[in-house]
C-alpha positions as a Markdown table, in Angstrom:
| # | Residue | x | y | z |
|---|---|---|---|---|
| 1 | Met | 10.3 | -84.1 | -52.9 |
| 2 | Thr | 10.2 | -80.3 | -52.8 |
| 3 | Ile | 10.7 | -78.4 | -56.1 |
| 4 | Asp | 12.4 | -75.0 | -55.9 |
| 5 | Arg | 10.6 | -73.0 | -58.6 |
| 6 | Asn | 13.2 | -70.3 | -58.4 |
| 7 | Gln | 15.9 | -72.8 | -59.3 |
| 8 | Ile | 13.9 | -74.0 | -62.2 |
| 9 | Thr | 13.1 | -70.5 | -63.5 |
| 10 | Ala | 16.8 | -69.5 | -63.3 |
| 11 | Ala | 17.9 | -72.6 | -65.2 |
| 12 | Met | 15.3 | -72.4 | -68.0 |
| 13 | Thr | 15.8 | -70.4 | -71.2 |
| 14 | Phe | 13.2 | -70.6 | -73.9 |
| 15 | Tyr | 15.1 | -68.6 | -76.4 |
| 16 | Ser | 18.8 | -67.9 | -76.6 |
| 17 | Ala | 20.6 | -64.8 | -78.0 |
| 18 | Ser | 21.7 | -65.2 | -81.6 |
| 19 | Asp | 24.8 | -64.0 | -83.3 |
| 20 | Ser | 22.8 | -62.1 | -86.0 |
| 21 | Lys | 24.4 | -58.9 | -87.3 |
| 22 | Phe | 22.3 | -55.8 | -88.0 |
| 23 | Thr | 23.2 | -52.6 | -89.7 |
| 24 | Arg | 21.2 | -49.5 | -88.7 |
| 25 | Leu | 21.3 | -45.8 | -88.9 |
| 26 | Tyr | 22.0 | -43.8 | -85.7 |
| 27 | Arg | 18.4 | -42.4 | -85.9 |
| 28 | Glu | 17.0 | -45.9 | -86.1 |
| 29 | Glu | 19.0 | -47.0 | -83.0 |
| 30 | Val | 17.7 | -43.9 | -81.1 |
| 31 | Glu | 14.1 | -44.8 | -81.9 |
| 32 | Met | 14.7 | -48.4 | -80.6 |
| 33 | Val | 16.1 | -47.1 | -77.3 |
| 34 | Phe | 13.2 | -44.7 | -76.9 |
| 35 | Ser | 10.7 | -47.5 | -77.6 |
| 36 | Gly | 12.3 | -49.5 | -74.8 |
| 37 | Leu | 12.1 | -46.5 | -72.4 |
| 38 | Asp | 8.5 | -45.9 | -73.3 |
| 39 | Cys | 7.7 | -49.5 | -72.2 |
| 40 | Ala | 8.8 | -48.5 | -68.7 |
| 41 | Leu | 7.5 | -44.9 | -68.6 |
| 42 | Ile | 4.1 | -45.8 | -70.0 |
| 43 | Arg | 3.4 | -42.2 | -71.1 |
| 44 | Glu | 4.6 | -40.7 | -67.8 |
| 45 | Gln | 7.6 | -38.5 | -67.3 |
| 46 | Ala | 10.7 | -39.2 | -65.2 |
| 47 | Val | 13.2 | -37.3 | -63.2 |
| 48 | Tyr | 16.7 | -37.0 | -64.7 |
| 49 | Cys | 19.8 | -37.3 | -62.6 |
| 50 | Ser | 22.8 | -35.6 | -64.1 |
| 51 | Ala | 26.3 | -36.6 | -62.9 |
| 52 | Glu | 29.8 | -36.5 | -64.2 |
| 53 | Leu | 30.9 | -39.4 | -66.3 |
| 54 | Thr | 33.5 | -38.7 | -69.0 |
| 55 | Thr | 34.7 | -35.4 | -67.7 |
| 56 | Gly | 34.4 | -33.6 | -64.3 |
| 57 | Ala | 36.0 | -33.1 | -61.0 |
| 58 | Arg | 37.4 | -36.6 | -60.7 |
| 59 | Leu | 39.1 | -36.3 | -64.1 |
| 60 | Tyr | 40.7 | -33.0 | -63.3 |
| 61 | Ala | 42.0 | -34.3 | -59.9 |
| 62 | Ala | 43.7 | -37.1 | -61.8 |
| 63 | Leu | 45.1 | -34.8 | -64.4 |
| 64 | Arg | 46.6 | -32.6 | -61.6 |
| 65 | Glu | 48.0 | -35.6 | -59.8 |
| 66 | His | 49.8 | -36.8 | -62.9 |
| 67 | Lys | 50.7 | -33.4 | -64.2 |
| 68 | Leu | 48.8 | -33.7 | -67.4 |
| 69 | Lys | 46.3 | -31.5 | -69.3 |
| 70 | Thr | 44.0 | -33.8 | -71.3 |
| 71 | Arg | 42.0 | -37.0 | -70.9 |
| 72 | Ala | 43.8 | -38.4 | -73.9 |
| 73 | Glu | 47.1 | -37.9 | -72.3 |
| 74 | Leu | 46.0 | -39.5 | -69.1 |
| 75 | Arg | 44.6 | -42.6 | -70.9 |
| 76 | Glu | 47.9 | -42.9 | -72.9 |
| 77 | Lys | 50.1 | -42.6 | -69.9 |
| 78 | Met | 48.1 | -44.8 | -67.4 |
| 79 | Gly | 46.5 | -47.2 | -69.8 |
| 80 | Gln | 42.8 | -48.0 | -70.5 |
| 81 | Ala | 42.5 | -50.5 | -67.6 |
| 82 | Trp | 43.7 | -47.8 | -65.1 |
| 83 | Phe | 41.4 | -45.2 | -66.7 |
| 84 | His | 38.4 | -47.5 | -66.5 |
| 85 | Ala | 39.0 | -48.6 | -62.9 |
| 86 | Asn | 40.0 | -45.2 | -61.5 |
| 87 | Leu | 37.7 | -42.8 | -63.4 |
| 88 | Trp | 34.9 | -44.5 | -65.4 |
| 89 | Glu | 33.8 | -47.0 | -62.8 |
| 90 | Pro | 33.9 | -44.6 | -59.8 |
| 91 | Asn | 31.9 | -42.1 | -61.8 |
| 92 | Val | 29.3 | -44.6 | -62.9 |
| 93 | Asn | 28.9 | -45.9 | -59.3 |
| 94 | Ala | 28.6 | -42.4 | -58.0 |
| 95 | Ala | 26.0 | -41.5 | -60.6 |
| 96 | Ile | 24.0 | -44.6 | -59.8 |
| 97 | Glu | 24.1 | -43.8 | -56.0 |
| 98 | Phe | 23.0 | -40.3 | -56.7 |
| 99 | Ala | 20.0 | -41.5 | -58.7 |
| 100 | Lys | 19.1 | -43.9 | -55.9 |
| 101 | Phe | 19.3 | -41.0 | -53.4 |
| 102 | Val | 17.0 | -38.9 | -55.6 |
| 103 | Arg | 14.5 | -41.7 | -55.9 |
| 104 | Ser | 14.5 | -42.2 | -52.2 |
| 105 | Ala | 14.2 | -38.4 | -51.6 |
| 106 | Leu | 11.1 | -38.4 | -53.8 |
| 107 | Gly | 9.5 | -41.2 | -51.9 |
| 108 | Gly | 10.8 | -44.2 | -53.7 |
| 109 | Glu | 8.0 | -44.4 | -56.3 |
| 110 | Thr | 9.1 | -41.9 | -58.8 |
| 111 | Met | 10.8 | -43.1 | -62.0 |
| 112 | Val | 14.3 | -41.7 | -62.2 |
| 113 | Ile | 16.8 | -42.0 | -65.0 |
| 114 | Thr | 20.6 | -41.9 | -64.9 |
| 115 | Pro | 22.7 | -42.0 | -68.0 |
| 116 | Ala | 25.5 | -43.9 | -66.2 |
| 117 | Pro | 24.8 | -47.5 | -67.2 |
| 118 | Phe | 23.8 | -46.8 | -70.8 |
| 119 | Glu | 26.2 | -47.9 | -73.6 |
| 120 | Ala | 25.8 | -47.6 | -77.3 |
| 121 | Pro | 28.9 | -49.0 | -79.1 |
| 122 | Gly | 29.8 | -46.8 | -82.1 |
| 123 | Trp | 28.1 | -43.7 | -80.9 |
| 124 | Ser | 30.2 | -40.5 | -80.8 |
| 125 | Gln | 30.0 | -38.1 | -77.9 |
| 126 | Pro | 27.8 | -35.6 | -79.8 |
| 127 | Glu | 25.4 | -38.5 | -80.7 |
| 128 | Tyr | 25.2 | -39.4 | -77.0 |
| 129 | Trp | 24.4 | -35.8 | -76.2 |
| 130 | Ala | 21.8 | -35.5 | -78.9 |
| 131 | Phe | 20.1 | -38.6 | -77.4 |
| 132 | Trp | 20.1 | -37.2 | -73.9 |
| 133 | Glu | 18.9 | -33.8 | -75.2 |
| 134 | Arg | 15.9 | -35.4 | -76.8 |
| 135 | Leu | 15.2 | -37.4 | -73.7 |
| 136 | Leu | 15.3 | -34.2 | -71.5 |
| 137 | Arg | 13.0 | -32.4 | -73.9 |
| 138 | Thr | 10.4 | -35.1 | -74.3 |
| 139 | Arg | 10.3 | -37.5 | -71.3 |
| 140 | Ile | 11.6 | -35.6 | -68.3 |
| 141 | Lys | 9.7 | -33.5 | -65.8 |
| 142 | Ser | 12.6 | -32.2 | -63.7 |
| 143 | Ala | 16.4 | -32.6 | -63.5 |
| 144 | Trp | 18.7 | -32.9 | -60.5 |
| 145 | Phe | 22.4 | -32.1 | -60.7 |
| 146 | Asn | 25.0 | -33.9 | -58.6 |
| 147 | Arg | 27.7 | -32.1 | -56.6 |
| 148 | Asn | 30.4 | -30.4 | -58.8 |
| 149 | Trp | 28.2 | -30.8 | -61.9 |
| 150 | Gln | 29.6 | -27.5 | -63.3 |
| 151 | Phe | 33.0 | -29.1 | -64.0 |
| 152 | Ser | 31.5 | -31.7 | -66.3 |
| 153 | Asn | 31.0 | -30.9 | -70.0 |
| 154 | Gly | 28.0 | -33.2 | -70.2 |
| 155 | Cys | 26.3 | -31.9 | -67.0 |
| 156 | Ala | 26.6 | -28.3 | -68.1 |
| 157 | Phe | 25.2 | -29.2 | -71.5 |
| 158 | Glu | 22.3 | -31.0 | -69.8 |
| 159 | Phe | 21.7 | -28.0 | -67.6 |
| 160 | Ala | 21.5 | -25.7 | -70.6 |
| 161 | Val | 19.0 | -28.1 | -72.3 |
| 162 | Ala | 16.9 | -28.4 | -69.1 |
| 163 | Gln | 16.8 | -24.6 | -68.8 |
| 164 | Asp | 15.9 | -24.1 | -72.4 |
| 165 | Ala | 13.1 | -26.8 | -72.1 |
| 166 | Gly | 11.7 | -25.0 | -69.1 |
| 167 | Leu | 12.3 | -27.9 | -66.7 |
| 168 | Pro | 12.7 | -27.4 | -62.9 |
| 169 | Thr | 16.4 | -27.9 | -62.1 |
| 170 | Leu | 17.6 | -28.9 | -58.6 |
| 171 | Asp | 21.0 | -29.3 | -57.0 |
| 172 | His | 22.3 | -32.5 | -55.3 |
| 173 | Glu | 20.3 | -31.6 | -52.1 |
| 174 | Gly | 17.1 | -31.0 | -53.9 |
| 175 | Gln | 17.3 | -27.2 | -53.6 |
| 176 | Ala | 16.2 | -25.1 | -56.6 |
| 177 | Leu | 19.0 | -24.4 | -59.0 |
| 178 | Asp | 18.0 | -21.5 | -61.3 |
| 179 | Leu | 19.5 | -20.3 | -64.5 |
| 180 | Leu | 21.5 | -17.4 | -63.0 |
| 181 | Ala | 23.0 | -19.6 | -60.3 |
| 182 | Gly | 23.9 | -22.2 | -62.8 |
| 183 | Ile | 25.6 | -19.7 | -65.1 |
| 184 | Glu | 27.7 | -18.4 | -62.2 |
| 185 | Leu | 28.7 | -21.9 | -61.3 |
| 186 | Val | 29.8 | -22.7 | -64.8 |
| 187 | Lys | 31.6 | -19.4 | -65.1 |
| 188 | Asp | 33.5 | -20.0 | -61.9 |
| 189 | Ala | 34.4 | -23.5 | -63.1 |
| 190 | Ile | 35.8 | -22.2 | -66.4 |
| 191 | Glu | 37.9 | -19.6 | -64.6 |
| 192 | Lys | 39.4 | -22.2 | -62.3 |
| 193 | Leu | 40.2 | -24.6 | -65.1 |
| 194 | Asp | 41.6 | -21.9 | -67.3 |
| 195 | Ala | 43.9 | -20.8 | -64.5 |
| 196 | Glu | 45.4 | -24.3 | -64.5 |
| 197 | Gly | 45.7 | -24.5 | -68.3 |
| 198 | Phe | 42.9 | -27.0 | -69.0 |
| 199 | Asp | 40.9 | -26.9 | -72.2 |
| 200 | Thr | 37.5 | -25.3 | -71.5 |
| 201 | Ser | 36.3 | -24.9 | -75.1 |
| 202 | Arg | 33.3 | -27.2 | -74.6 |
| 203 | Gln | 32.4 | -25.5 | -71.3 |
| 204 | Arg | 32.6 | -22.1 | -73.0 |
| 205 | Arg | 30.2 | -23.4 | -75.7 |
| 206 | Asn | 27.8 | -24.6 | -72.9 |
| 207 | Leu | 28.1 | -21.1 | -71.3 |
| 208 | Asp | 27.2 | -19.5 | -74.6 |
| 209 | Trp | 24.1 | -21.6 | -74.8 |
| 210 | Leu | 23.2 | -20.7 | -71.3 |
| 211 | Ser | 23.7 | -17.0 | -72.1 |
| 212 | Thr | 21.4 | -17.5 | -75.1 |
| 213 | Val | 18.7 | -19.1 | -72.9 |
| 214 | Arg | 19.0 | -16.2 | -70.5 |
| 215 | Ala | 18.7 | -13.6 | -73.3 |
| 216 | Gln | 15.6 | -15.4 | -74.6 |
| 217 | Ala | 14.1 | -15.5 | -71.2 |
| 218 | Gly | 14.7 | -11.8 | -70.8 |
| 219 | Arg | 13.0 | -11.0 | -74.1 |
| 220 | Lys | 10.0 | -13.2 | -73.2 |
| 221 | Phe | 9.7 | -11.4 | -69.8 |
| 222 | Ala | 9.9 | -7.9 | -71.5 |
| 223 | His | 7.3 | -8.9 | -74.0 |
| 224 | Lys | 5.0 | -10.2 | -71.3 |
| 225 | Val | 5.4 | -7.0 | -69.2 |
| 226 | Gly | 5.0 | -4.8 | -72.3 |
| 227 | Gly | 1.8 | -6.5 | -73.2 |
| 228 | Arg | 0.1 | -5.8 | -70.0 |
């Protein structure tokens, strides 16, 4: 008689998940997530893959199609199931494929991180952004940005953080994406969205942060030159 060890392993469970309830502060949950990431990173740094998720080109295309202006209006009109199937899932899948592409482009052995699969029930959008900002500043060595990233509030925010942190930033083809080029892309996106009546307040805040980073870089350069 031949025993299939794979079958036995798949069927065996030594401990089962409980129904215990825990109450934690946001900061405590963040520390838990980072401790799990550090188990995989082992004091190395990863490559971050930024891609549209909750906002971006796909969302705006759907808003145009249904003659609406906000994500809330679209969700109310089409329903949560439609929203999930036609916007969220395609964006998650595209983000994962982008991360796989980046990993392959880097030789297949570099640790890459995509935010797409991550879920933290109860976290607000700013709390998600605070988490990704800390990740970018502490555990990332470079950041790649998927096609049309400039239309995504989250991607533009991550670009500003990456620039402020001094990380190398690259576009979807692996070409260098510097601060000035990124600023122009975000400006152009804002102009196009404004012309169609979409809310660009968050993108304008991202642009303000990028402008601040640019000003700081200019002062550092002037100080360096003046000190020669």
